[in-house]
C-alpha positions in Angstrom: 33.1 -41.9 6.0 34.2 -45.4 6.8 33.0 -46.9 10.1 36.5 -48.3 10.6 39.0 -45.7 11.8 42.3 -45.4 10.0 44.1 -44.4 13.3 42.6 -44.8 16.8 44.4 -43.2 19.7 43.5 -44.7 23.0 44.4 -43.0 26.3 47.9 -42.0 25.3 49.9 -40.6 28.2 53.4 -39.1 28.1 55.0 -37.3 31.1 58.3 -35.5 31.4 59.9 -34.3 34.7 57.5 -31.7 36.1 54.9 -31.8 33.2 52.4 -34.2 31.8 52.6 -33.5 28.0 49.7 -35.8 27.1 47.1 -37.0 29.6 44.9 -39.9 28.4 44.5 -38.4 24.9 42.0 -40.3 22.7 40.5 -39.6 19.3 40.1 -41.2 15.9 41.0 -40.3 12.3 39.0 -41.7 9.4 40.3 -42.6 6.0 40.3 -39.6 3.7 39.6 -37.2 6.6 41.4 -33.9 7.0 41.6 -33.8 10.8 42.9 -30.6 12.6 44.9 -30.8 15.8 44.5 -27.6 17.7 46.0 -26.2 21.0 48.0 -23.4 22.4 51.7 -23.6 23.0 52.5 -26.3 25.5 49.1 -28.1 24.9 50.9 -31.3 23.8 50.5 -31.3 20.1 54.2 -31.9 19.3 54.5 -34.7 21.8 51.4 -36.4 20.4 52.5 -36.3 16.7 56.0 -37.5 17.7 54.4 -40.6 19.3 52.3 -41.2 16.2 55.5 -40.9 14.0 57.7 -43.0 16.3 60.0 -40.3 17.6 58.6 -40.7 21.2 57.3 -43.7 23.0 54.2 -43.3 25.2 54.2 -44.1 28.9 50.8 -45.7 28.7 47.9 -46.1 26.3 47.8 -47.6 22.8 47.2 -46.9 19.1 45.6 -48.9 16.4 46.3 -48.4 12.6 43.8 -50.0 10.2 42.5 -52.1 13.0 45.9 -53.6 14.0 48.0 -52.6 17.1 50.4 -49.8 16.2 53.4 -48.9 18.3 56.2 -47.5 16.1 59.7 -47.5 17.8 61.2 -45.2 15.2 60.1 -43.1 12.2 61.2 -45.8 9.8 58.6 -48.2 11.3 55.9 -45.5 11.0 56.7 -44.9 7.4 56.6 -48.6 6.6 53.2 -48.7 8.1 51.9 -45.8 6.0 52.5 -42.7 8.1 54.4 -39.8 6.7 55.2 -36.4 8.1 56.1 -32.9 6.8 57.8 -31.0 9.6 57.5 -27.3 10.1 61.2 -26.8 9.7 62.5 -28.4 6.5 65.3 -31.1 6.7 66.9 -30.5 3.3 70.5 -30.1 2.2 70.9 -26.9 0.1 74.0 -28.1 -1.8 72.2 -31.2 -3.1 69.5 -31.3 -5.9 65.9 -32.2 -5.4 66.3 -35.8 -6.4 69.3 -36.3 -4.1 67.4 -34.9 -1.2 64.4 -37.1 -1.8 66.6 -40.2 -2.1 68.0 -39.5 1.3 64.6 -39.8 2.8 63.8 -43.1 1.2 64.5 -46.6 2.6 65.3 -48.1 -0.8 65.6 -45.4 -3.4 65.4 -46.4 -7.1 68.0 -45.6 -9.7 68.6 -41.9 -10.1 67.0 -41.8 -13.6 64.0 -43.7 -12.4 63.6 -41.5 -9.3 63.8 -38.3 -11.4 61.1 -39.6 -13.7 58.9 -40.6 -10.7 59.4 -37.2 -9.1 58.3 -35.4 -12.2 55.3 -37.7 -12.6 54.0 -37.5 -9.1 54.7 -33.7 -8.7 52.8 -32.9 -11.8 50.0 -35.2 -10.9 49.4 -33.4 -7.6 49.9 -29.9 -9.0 53.3 -29.4 -7.3 55.7 -29.4 -10.3 59.4 -29.9 -9.4 62.5 -30.1 -11.4 64.5 -33.1 -9.9 67.8 -31.6 -11.1 67.5 -28.2 -9.4 69.7 -27.4 -6.4 67.6 -27.0 -3.2 69.6 -23.9 -2.4 68.1 -22.2 -5.4 64.5 -23.0 -4.5 62.0 -20.7 -2.9 60.5 -21.7 0.5 57.3 -22.9 -1.3 59.3 -25.1 -3.6 61.3 -26.5 -0.7 58.0 -27.5 0.9 57.1 -29.3 -2.3 60.2 -31.4 -2.0 59.2 -32.5 1.5 55.6 -33.3 0.3 56.7 -35.2 -2.8 59.2 -37.2 -0.7 56.2 -38.2 1.5 53.9 -38.9 -1.4 56.4 -41.3 -3.0 56.0 -43.5 0.0 52.2 -43.8 -0.8 51.1 -42.8 2.7 47.8 -43.6 4.2 48.2 -40.8 6.8 50.0 -37.6 6.2 50.9 -35.4 9.2 51.5 -31.7 8.4 52.9 -29.3 11.0 52.3 -25.6 10.2 52.5 -26.2 6.5 51.5 -22.7 5.3 53.8 -20.5 7.4 56.2 -20.0 4.5 53.7 -19.7 1.6 52.1 -16.9 -0.3 48.3 -16.8 -0.6 48.5 -18.3 -4.1 50.8 -21.1 -2.9 48.4 -21.9 -0.1 45.6 -22.4 -2.6 47.8 -24.8 -4.6 48.7 -26.7 -1.4 45.0 -26.9 -0.4 44.1 -28.2 -3.9 46.7 -30.9 -3.4 45.5 -31.9 0.0 41.9 -32.1 -1.2 43.0 -34.4 -4.0 44.9 -36.6 -1.6 41.8 -36.7 0.7 39.5 -37.6 -2.2 41.9 -40.6 -2.9 41.5 -41.8 0.6 44.7 -40.4 2.3 44.0 -39.0 5.8 45.7 -35.8 6.8 46.4 -34.7 10.4 46.8 -30.9 10.1 48.4 -28.7 12.7 48.1 -25.0 12.3 47.6 -21.8 14.4 45.8 -20.2 11.4 42.2 -20.9 12.4 40.6 -19.6 9.2 42.6 -22.1 7.2 41.4 -24.8 9.5 37.8 -23.7 8.8 38.4 -23.8 5.1 40.2 -27.1 4.8 39.4 -29.5 7.7 36.5 -31.9 8.3 36.9 -32.2 12.1 39.1 -30.7 14.8 40.4 -32.1 18.1 41.4 -29.5 20.6 44.1 -30.0 23.3 44.6 -27.9 26.4 47.3 -28.6 28.9 47.8 -32.1 27.5 44.1 -33.2 27.6 41.4 -33.4 24.9 38.9 -30.6 25.8 36.6 -31.0 22.9 36.0 -31.7 19.2 34.2 -29.5 16.7 33.3 -29.2 13.0 35.5 -26.3 11.8 33.2 -25.4 9.0 30.4 -24.6 11.4 32.6 -23.2 14.3 33.9 -19.7 14.2 37.7 -19.0 14.6 36.9 -17.1 17.8 35.0 -20.1 19.2 37.9 -22.5 18.4 40.4 -20.1 19.9 38.4 -19.8 23.1 38.2 -23.6 23.3 42.0 -23.8 23.0 42.8 -21.3 25.7 39.7 -21.6 27.9 38.8 -17.9 27.9 37.6 -15.2 25.5 40.3 -13.6 23.4 40.7 -9.8 23.1 41.4 -8.5 19.6 44.4 -6.2 19.4 43.2 -2.7 19.3 44.7 -0.1 17.0 44.2 3.6 17.6 44.3 6.1 14.7 47.2 8.2 15.8 49.1 10.6 13.6 52.7 9.7 13.1 55.6 11.9 14.0 58.8 12.8 12.2 61.0 10.3 10.4 63.2 8.8 13.1 64.9 5.9 11.2 65.9 6.0 7.5 67.5 3.5 5.1 68.7 4.8 1.8 70.2 2.9 -1.2 71.2 -0.1 1.0 72.8 -2.9 -0.9 74.5 -5.8 0.9 76.0 -9.1 -0.4 74.8 -12.2 1.5 77.1 -13.8 4.1 76.6 -17.3 2.7 76.3 -18.8 -0.9 72.6 -19.5 -0.5 71.7 -16.1 1.0 69.9 -13.3 -0.8 71.7 -10.0 -1.7 69.9 -6.8 -0.7 69.5 -4.3 -3.6 68.7 -0.6 -3.2 66.7 -0.9 0.0 64.9 2.3 1.1 62.9 2.7 4.3 61.4 5.7 6.0 60.0 5.0 9.5 58.2 7.6 11.5 57.7 7.9 15.2 54.5 5.9 16.2 54.4 4.0 12.9 54.3 0.2 12.4 55.7 -0.7 9.0 54.9 -4.2 7.9 57.4 -6.0 5.5 55.9 -9.1 4.0 57.7 -11.8 2.1 58.0 -15.5 1.5 60.9 -17.0 3.4 64.3 -16.8 1.7 63.8 -13.4 0.0 66.3 -11.5 2.2 64.5 -11.2 5.5 67.5 -12.4 7.6 69.9 -10.3 5.6 67.7 -7.2 6.1 67.4 -7.7 9.8 71.2 -8.1 10.1 71.8 -4.9 8.2 69.3 -2.9 10.3 70.6 -4.4 13.6 74.3 -3.6 12.7 75.3 -7.3 12.5 76.2 -6.7 8.9 78.4 -3.7 8.2 76.9 -1.1 5.8 78.0 2.1 4.2 78.1 4.9 6.9 75.3 6.9 5.4 73.0 4.0 4.4 71.3 4.0 7.8 70.3 7.0 9.9 68.7 7.5 13.3 67.3 10.9 14.0 69.2 12.2 10.9 72.5 10.9 12.3 74.4 8.4 10.1 74.9 5.1 12.0 75.6 2.7 9.1 79.1 2.1 10.4 78.0 1.1 13.9 77.7 -2.4 15.3 74.9 -4.1 17.2 75.9 -3.0 20.7 76.2 0.6 19.7 72.8 0.5 18.0 71.3 -1.1 21.1 72.6 1.8 23.2 71.1 4.2 20.7 67.7 2.5 21.1 67.5 0.2 18.0 66.5 -3.2 19.3 65.9 -6.3 17.2 64.2 -9.7 17.5 65.5 -12.2 14.9 63.5 -15.1 13.5 65.8 -17.8 14.8 65.0 -18.1 18.5 67.6 -20.6 19.7 71.2 -19.6 18.8 70.4 -16.1 17.5 67.8 -14.5 19.7 68.7 -16.6 22.8 71.7 -18.7 23.9 70.2 -22.2 24.3 72.1 -23.4 27.3 72.1 -20.1 29.2 69.3 -19.4 31.8 66.6 -16.8 31.1 68.4 -14.6 33.6 71.6 -14.8 31.6 69.7 -14.3 28.3 68.0 -11.2 29.8 71.5 -9.8 30.5 72.8 -10.4 27.0 70.7 -7.7 25.4 69.5 -5.5 28.3 72.8 -4.8 30.1 73.2 -1.2 28.9 69.6 -0.1 28.5 68.4 -1.5 31.9 71.7 -0.6 33.7 72.4 -4.2 34.8 76.0 -3.5 35.7 77.5 -1.1 38.1 81.2 0.0 38.2 82.2 -2.8 36.0 80.4 -5.5 38.0 77.2 -7.3 36.9 74.2 -6.7 39.0 72.7 -10.2 39.1 69.9 -9.1 41.5 68.6 -6.5 39.1 69.1 -8.9 36.2 67.0 -11.6 37.9 64.3 -9.0 38.7 64.2 -7.9 35.0 63.9 -11.5 33.8 61.1 -12.2 36.3 59.3 -9.0 35.1 59.5 -10.2 31.5 58.2 -13.7 32.5 55.3 -12.3 34.5 54.3 -9.5 32.0 54.4 -11.8 29.0 53.0 -15.0 30.7 56.1 -17.1 29.9 55.4 -20.6 31.0 58.5 -21.8 32.8 59.3 -23.2 36.2 61.6 -20.2 36.8 64.1 -17.7 35.5 67.0 -20.1 36.1 65.7 -22.5 33.5 67.7 -22.8 30.3 66.3 -21.2 27.2 66.2 -24.5 25.3 63.9 -25.9 28.0 61.0 -23.6 27.0 58.6 -24.5 24.2 59.1 -22.4 21.0 56.1 -20.2 21.7 57.1 -19.5 25.3 60.7 -18.7 24.3 59.3 -16.3 21.7 57.2 -14.5 24.3 60.3 -14.1 26.4 62.5 -12.8 23.6 59.9 -10.3 22.3 59.1 -9.2 25.8 62.7 -8.7 26.7 63.2 -6.3 23.8 59.9 -4.3 24.2 60.5 -3.8 27.9 63.8 -2.0 27.1 61.7 1.0 25.7 63.3 1.0 22.2 63.2 4.0 19.9 63.1 1.6 17.0 62.1 -2.1 17.2 62.8 -4.5 14.3 61.3 -7.9 14.6 61.3 -10.9 12.2 58.4 -13.3 12.6 57.2 -12.0 16.0 54.5 -14.7 16.5 56.1 -17.6 14.7 54.7 -20.8 16.1 52.9 -18.9 18.9 49.3 -19.8 19.8 46.3 -17.4 19.2 46.2 -16.1 22.8 50.0 -15.3 23.0 50.0 -13.9 19.4 47.3 -11.5 20.3 49.3 -10.4 23.4 52.5 -9.9 21.3 50.6 -7.9 18.7 49.0 -5.7 21.3 52.4 -5.1 22.9 53.7 -4.0 19.5 50.8 -1.6 19.0 51.2 -0.2 22.5 54.9 0.4 21.8 54.1 2.3 18.7 51.4 4.3 20.5 54.2 5.4 23.0 56.1 6.9 20.0 58.5 4.2 19.0 58.9 3.2 15.3 58.3 -0.5 14.7 59.3 -2.7 11.7 57.5 -6.0 11.6 59.0 -8.5 9.1 56.5 -11.4 8.8 55.2 -14.1 6.5 51.8 -14.0 8.3 49.8 -11.6 6.1 46.9 -11.5 8.5 49.3 -10.4 11.2 50.7 -7.5 9.1 47.2 -6.3 8.1 46.2 -6.4 11.8 49.2 -4.4 13.2 50.8 -2.4 10.4 50.0 1.1 9.2 51.9 0.7 6.0 53.0 -2.3 4.0 55.9 -3.2 1.6 56.9 -6.5 0.1 60.3 -8.1 0.1 61.1 -10.1 -3.0 64.6 -11.3 -4.1 66.2 -8.7 -1.9 64.2 -5.8 -3.2 61.4 -3.8 -1.5 58.2 -2.8 -3.3 56.8 0.7 -3.0 55.2 1.3 0.4 51.5 1.8 0.6 48.9 2.0 3.4 47.5 -1.4 4.6 44.0 0.1 4.7 42.3 -1.2 1.6 45.0 -3.7 0.6 43.5 -7.0 -0.7 45.1 -10.4 -0.2 45.2 -10.8 -4.0 47.2 -7.6 -4.4 49.5 -8.5 -1.6 50.1 -11.9 -3.1 51.2 -10.3 -6.4 53.5 -8.0 -4.5 55.1 -10.9 -2.7 55.6 -12.6 -6.1 57.6 -9.7 -7.4 55.1 -7.0 -8.6 57.2 -4.2 -7.2 55.2 -1.4 -8.7 52.1 -0.9 -6.7 50.1 0.4 -9.7 51.1 -2.6 -11.7 50.1 -4.9 -8.8 46.7 -3.3 -8.4 46.1 -3.4 -12.2 47.1 -7.1 -12.4 44.7 -7.9 -9.5 41.8 -6.6 -11.5 42.7 -8.2 -14.9 
């Protein structure tokens, strides 16, 4: 590698009221290097990359880019210097086509015909083929990520920042992405890679800088450092692996038969002939790439979307006609993927958010009056049990980091002792330590006799907690099969639409 660093970060410090997000952070990124940035939720990763990309200004410290002082005041200044970023949550307009979306992210876009030709040329050169005329609303999650990446590559970046880039990809799409990143690295583009998937870090990255509580606590070579060692460096303690017990399952307590639902919006996914049988004590894993009907399925199971009366049954009683509040009282609780706005009201306190879903099951009202003392105690119990990092229960939900809010939301549901729990992306954006705690809580709940449905794009997570697995593709579920013995190759084929298990298994061995 070159002796001259591409980016030097020198004692960067950024503080907010009550917290020091970055405390004298210093490290270097070399040209062509794939450099991992690791840390648990609240470690300061987001603040650091926002300073690099010009979204946040540091309180003190400095940066140098290619040997010259670097202090971007806005993302446009960062891009003009040669820094590009692919965010975890895509910023695309579904009603526009690929070329129109890419043009919106460029300072001086060329003529539409020239831009379309350039998109085709660059996307094919890097193994990420895109049709510039396709509507973004019709693209899969993996294809949408390609749009974001190609938009960055058209700027000819010298440093590409990627935040949780594989969270919406199938195993096959991950391989394609890694091939692209290795090609960019070989051409001299440096990549700053943020991910909670430590085995991916070990596969792809040349060096890792680890943050804890805003400070750099170490660096390592991921290829010679185990995932467990990196996780321990991140959290400062040994991690316990969630423990599953081989328990026999009880009777079918929750059943879905022939469920078909039209989407609520033009870019949603219709559900077609969904069938599920969930037994007491069972964890059913539903895998799928984002945009294949996960939100629609959760809405149908939770009662947010009306269904035919007999399409959903609980303990053999038809409940398809009931709404969310009735299902909660029956013991069907849900944790949606979207934390702010769906799982939690952003501007309400944690106490108020605890009340929103637990009022009936935790008896938080008496004789028509809300019991705020009991509600506060319940919120405090959730915060303590799930190690939610917050100054207190009166803080607004939006003030928490994504991972800490997720811990609160999942804990709030599990501590209501559900008969059936349906969660979508339970550990989305959550660090290794918190993810292990959430997965263990799910296993404990099942061990107590509840049925749990885990909808997730994290295949390692599903293999770790689920007894049985089914894949959701274009609003249809594959046949269910035991997770024991499933290979990533077979699962990848299932996610891509091989609904018949025998066909998927045969294809995996062709």
